[in-house]
C-alpha positions as CSV (number, residue, x, y, z in Angstrom):
1,M,43.9,-7.7,37.9
2,M,44.5,-11.3,38.9
3,L,46.5,-13.8,36.9
4,S,43.4,-16.0,36.5
5,D,41.6,-13.0,34.8
6,E,44.4,-12.6,32.3
7,I,44.4,-16.3,31.6
8,S,40.6,-16.3,31.2
9,R,40.9,-13.4,28.8
10,A,43.5,-15.2,26.7
11,L,41.4,-18.3,26.6
12,D,38.3,-16.3,25.6
13,K,40.3,-14.8,22.7
14,E,41.2,-18.3,21.5
15,I,37.6,-19.4,21.7
16,E,36.5,-16.4,19.6
17,T,39.3,-17.2,17.0
18,I,38.0,-20.8,16.7
19,K,34.3,-19.6,16.5
20,N,35.2,-17.1,13.8
21,S,37.1,-19.6,11.8
22,L,34.0,-21.9,12.0
23,A,31.7,-19.1,11.0
24,Y,33.8,-18.5,7.9
25,G,33.8,-22.1,6.8
26,S,37.1,-23.4,7.9
27,A,35.7,-26.8,8.8
28,S,35.8,-28.5,5.5
29,D,34.4,-31.8,6.9
30,Y,32.7,-33.2,10.0
31,H,35.9,-34.4,11.6
32,T,37.4,-30.9,11.4
33,Y,34.2,-29.4,12.8
34,M,34.2,-31.8,15.7
35,N,37.8,-31.1,16.4
36,C,37.0,-27.3,16.7
37,V,34.0,-28.0,18.9
38,G,36.2,-30.2,21.1
39,R,38.8,-27.6,21.4
40,I,36.2,-25.0,22.5
41,A,34.8,-27.5,25.0
42,G,38.3,-28.2,26.4
43,I,39.1,-24.5,26.7
44,E,35.8,-23.9,28.5
45,W,36.6,-26.7,30.9
46,A,40.0,-25.2,31.6
47,K,38.5,-21.8,32.3
48,A,36.1,-23.3,34.8
49,E,38.9,-25.3,36.5
50,I,41.1,-22.2,36.7
51,K,38.3,-20.2,38.3
52,N,37.5,-23.0,40.8
53,I,41.1,-23.5,41.8
54,T,41.7,-19.7,42.1
55,K,38.6,-19.3,44.3
56,R,39.6,-22.2,46.5
57,M,43.1,-20.9,47.0
58,L,41.8,-17.4,47.8
59,D,39.3,-18.8,50.3
60,E,42.1,-20.8,51.9
61,E,44.2,-17.6,52.2
62,D,41.3,-15.9,53.9
63,D,41.0,-18.7,56.4
64,D,44.6,-18.2,57.5
């Protein structure tokens, strides 16, 4: 298993934790809710970047 897969799995776990806390009413106000949504969006962005960088690096290795 690749390092990027392990990172992605850890990030997915964090997203699920945030989603579960939202589902159980942890966001007491709109600011807290938006903070959680922003964290999820940031983690999703990071996952996509890790995937893109990993793919690019592997493609460069194949070209060598």
